[in-house]
Every structure is written in structure tokens, then in C-alpha cells.
N, C-alpha and C positions, 0 to 999 in steps of 0.2 A: 532638747535644745531650748535655750531661753528665747523668749519673744523678742528681746532686743537684738540678739544675734540674727535670728530669722528675718527681722525687719531690715537690718542692714544688708544682709545677703540678697534678699528679694528685691530691695530697692536698687541695688547694684545691677542685678539681672534685668530689671525693668529698664534702667537707663541704657544698658548695653544692647537691649533687644534680644536677649538670649532665649532660646527655646529651653523650657524648664520642665523637668519631671518632678512632681510633688507626690511623695509617698505619705499616705495618711493611715496606713494600717501596719501592723507588725509583719504581715506577709509581704515580702519585698517584690512579689509579682503583681501587686495591686498599686496602681499609680495613675495620676492624671497628668497629661502632657499638654503644654500650652505656653502662651506668652503672658507675662504679668501686665495687667492693666492698671492696678492700683494696690497700694499697701497701706494699711493703717496699723496702729499699735496692737490690734487684736486679730485682724483678718487680712486675707489676700484675695484679690479679685483677679482672675485670669481667664483668658480666652482659650478654651479647651480645643485642641486640634486632634483629629484622627491621624492615623499613620499615613493615609493618602493625601493629607494636607487640607482636608475640608474642616471647617470650623464646626464644633458641636455646641457652641454657645458660651455664655459666661458662667463661671463657677466661683462661688465664695466659699473659702475654707478658713476656719479659725486657725490661727498660728499654733495654738495649743495642741491641735491634733496632728500636726506635721511631724513625721518621724525622720524624714530624710529628704534632701533636695539634690538633684543632679542638673547641671546646666551644660 
């Protein structure tokens, strides 16, 4: 996916307050779940959440590593 497309999608998810799953590996069982805090042209900052709703902290992920997004 292009960085421009990811930027637009992630910004929209941030504005809507969507819970987002970000996949950063080819293995579709590996992902981070959370809420988008900020998006730049190259990175996304999100608040990672566990399945039980507790926050695991902030995670920065380069847009170039993202293989899929689910909202």
C-alpha cells in the first residue's frame, strides 16, 4: 500500500475514533490493536489496547511496514 493511501485511511480512522487492527507482518495472525493518536507522512502513533480493554501504551509504526488495516 502507498504511504499516501495509508495516511488518508489512518487519518479518517483517527477522526472517527475507530478501533484499528494494524498488521505489520505477512503472517495475518500478528497485529497490533488500538486507537490512532497521530499520523505523519511516514509513521502512525497509536494507543495499543489488549483484548480486555486495558492500554498497553503508545506504539509508533512506520507506514512502510504496514501490510493491512482493519477498522
